[in-house]
C-alpha positions, 0 to 999 in steps of 0.5 A: 466331240466336246471341241465343236468344229475342230478336226477329229480323227474320224469324219462322222463326229457329233458335237456335244456342249459342255456348258449350257450358257443359259443355266450358267448366267442369270439374265437379270443379274447386273454384272461387273465389267470384266476380270482376268484369270491366270491359269497356273502351270507346272512351271518347271515342266513348261519352262525352257530355261529357269522357271523363275524367268517365266514367272518373273515375266508373267508377274510383270505382265499381270501387275497392272491388270485389275480384277485378277485371279490366279488358279494354281495348277494341281501339280504345282507345289510352290506358291507364286503370284502373291499379288493376285487373289488365289482361287481355291484348289481342288475344284476344276479350273473350268468350274471356277471360271464359270462361277466368275462368269456369274459376276462378270460380263467378260472373263479373260483367261490367260494360260499356257495351252491346256485342256481347260483353255481348249474347253472354254473356247466355245463360251461366248463371254470367255476370252481365251489367251494362250502364252507364246514365249521364248521362255516356254518349251517348243512343245508348249509353243506348238500347243499354244499355236494350235489353240490360236488356230482354233480360236484363242488369242496369243499373248506375249511377255517379251 
């Protein structure tokens, strides 16, 4: 399993590591303090109400953050969060985040419970934050709560 000590459907599970931290980070390089990444979502799919309500609240939450980056969801065709530096599409979110880990001591990744967030839980210098909100569908909030149970941290926009 790539998910470490998490429950699995079978008992005899062997854990494998997706990321070799020694190869990812150069120990002699001086790093900047921290950055903040917003992982995009397919907003019409995850929004319980009008998607612009969710996007407006996320925009307000991220306005004050420094060193911020936005990784759009591959299925999302609309442009959001123009005030955040946009990272290139066509590359896995995990790879983009690992690249930023070569520049920053801590990488704070914010998103709506996704496989990318689950995949990054075991990386020591990544803080995983998952949204819990009245603007999200019940399924999304349930997945976010599972992510929190597995080691992520919640964040709120209300």
